[in-house]
C-alpha positions in Angstrom: 0.2 0.0 0.0 2.7 2.3 1.0 6.0 2.4 -0.9 9.1 3.1 0.6 9.2 6.7 -1.7 5.7 7.7 -0.4 7.2 7.0 3.3 10.3 8.9 2.5 8.5 11.8 0.8 6.3 12.1 4.0 9.3 12.3 6.3 10.8 14.9 4.4 7.6 17.0 4.3 7.1 16.5 7.9 10.8 17.1 8.6 10.3 20.4 6.3 6.9 21.3 8.0 8.7 21.0 11.8 11.7 23.2 10.6 10.0 25.7 8.6 6.5 26.2 11.0 8.1 28.3 13.6 10.2 30.5 11.0 6.8 31.3 9.2 4.9 31.9 12.3 7.3 34.5 13.9 7.5 36.0 10.4 3.9 36.3 10.5 3.8 37.8 14.1 6.1 40.3 13.3 4.6 41.5 10.2 1.3 41.9 12.6 3.5 43.9 15.1 4.5 45.9 12.1 1.4 47.0 10.9 0.1 47.7 14.3 3.2 50.1 14.9 2.8 51.6 11.6 -1.1 52.3 12.5 0.2 53.8 16.2 2.9 56.1 14.4 0.3 57.4 11.8 -2.3 58.4 14.7 0.6 60.1 16.8 1.7 62.1 13.9 -2.2 62.9 13.0 -2.4 63.9 17.1 1.0 66.1 16.7 -0.4 67.9 13.7 -3.7 68.7 15.4 -1.7 69.8 18.5 0.9 72.1 16.5 -2.5 73.6 14.9 -3.9 74.3 18.2 -0.5 75.8 19.4 -0.5 77.9 16.2 -4.2 79.1 17.1 -3.0 80.3 20.6 -0.4 82.6 19.3 -3.8 84.6 17.5 -4.9 87.4 19.6 -8.7 87.0 18.6 -8.6 83.2 19.4 -7.4 83.9 22.9 -9.8 86.8 23.3 -12.3 84.4 21.8 -11.3 81.6 24.4 -11.2 83.8 27.3 -15.0 84.7 26.6 -16.2 81.1 26.3 -14.3 79.4 29.0 -13.7 82.1 31.5 -17.0 84.4 30.8 -14.8 87.1 30.3 -16.7 90.6 28.9 -15.2 93.4 27.1 -15.8 97.0 28.8 -19.3 98.1 27.4 -20.7 94.8 26.8 -23.7 93.2 28.4 -23.2 89.8 29.9 -26.0 87.3 29.5 -26.1 84.0 31.5 -28.4 81.1 30.6 -29.0 79.3 33.8 -30.4 76.5 32.5 -31.4 75.8 29.0 -32.7 72.3 29.4 -35.4 73.2 32.1 -39.0 73.8 30.2 -41.3 75.5 33.0 -44.7 74.2 33.4 -47.3 77.4 33.2 -49.8 75.7 35.4 -47.3 74.7 38.0 -46.5 77.4 40.6 -43.2 79.4 40.5 -41.0 79.0 43.7 -39.9 82.4 45.1 -36.0 81.8 45.5 -35.2 85.4 46.5 -33.9 86.2 49.7 -31.8 88.7 51.5 -28.8 87.0 52.8 -24.8 87.6 52.1 -24.5 84.6 50.1 -27.5 85.5 47.7 -25.9 87.5 44.5 -28.2 90.2 43.2 -30.3 89.5 40.5 -28.6 90.3 36.8 -25.0 90.6 38.5 -22.1 90.1 36.5 -19.7 90.0 39.5 -17.4 86.6 38.9 -17.8 83.7 41.4 -14.5 84.5 43.0 -15.7 88.3 44.0 -19.0 86.7 45.4 -17.5 84.3 47.9 -14.7 86.8 48.8 -17.7 89.3 49.8 -19.3 86.7 51.6 -16.4 85.8 53.3 -15.7 89.5 54.4 -19.3 90.0 55.7 -19.1 86.5 57.8 -16.0 88.0 59.1 -17.4 91.4 60.3 -20.6 89.8 62.3 -20.7 89.4 65.7 -20.6 86.2 67.4 -21.6 85.1 70.8 -19.2 83.3 73.0 -20.2 79.8 72.3 -18.6 78.2 75.5 -19.2 79.9 78.5 -16.0 80.6 81.0 -15.5 77.9 83.9 -14.9 79.1 87.5 -11.2 78.0 88.9 -13.1 76.3 91.8 -15.8 74.1 89.7 -14.9 70.5 90.7 -17.5 69.4 88.0 -16.1 71.2 85.1 -19.9 72.1 84.9 -20.2 76.2 83.9 -21.9 77.9 86.8 -22.8 81.1 85.0 -26.6 81.6 84.4 -28.1 82.8 80.8 -28.3 86.3 80.7 -31.6 85.9 78.7 -34.7 85.9 81.2 -36.9 84.3 78.8 -34.6 81.2 79.0 -33.2 81.2 82.6 -34.6 78.6 85.0 -36.9 80.0 87.7 -35.6 80.9 90.6 -35.6 78.5 93.8 -38.3 79.7 96.4 -36.8 80.6 99.9 -36.5 77.8 102.3 -37.7 80.2 105.5 -40.0 83.5 105.0 -38.2 86.6 105.8 -38.2 87.7 109.3 -40.6 90.6 110.0 -38.7 93.2 112.3 -42.3 94.8 113.2 -43.6 91.2 114.3 -43.9 90.5 118.3 
């Protein structure tokens, strides 16, 4: 059935396969890596060109002014600044509107163009000028329990006085 020639041919093909397969496999893996690296280099070059173009844009004064207006909400003197609070909100005309006006130092005036950091600084300044009561009463030096013995100064919240143990002596009594 099998001749010696067929057996020798089979052994030679098997030996060639065993010797060439690792080499061909390494060659194909290197080709895939090379293609992947070429694609990576092309992406890096495109990104580099985009960054160089953006760097060139920052040298233009008009672009810098436009970015300051857009990103930092800067306005030129004489311009009127408008701020859209929430463009995605749709108000139901049947629903009652909530009045959010108030008069606290943290609330900004309606229509103000003051930057946020100036509003915060003004709030800190106002809070620093406010009078603050002493939250901890002073302890007397001879207080063994560590409980303050000072009484509150507001008569509305002071505890009632204890009734006297003995009635005062009347000097006119016999």
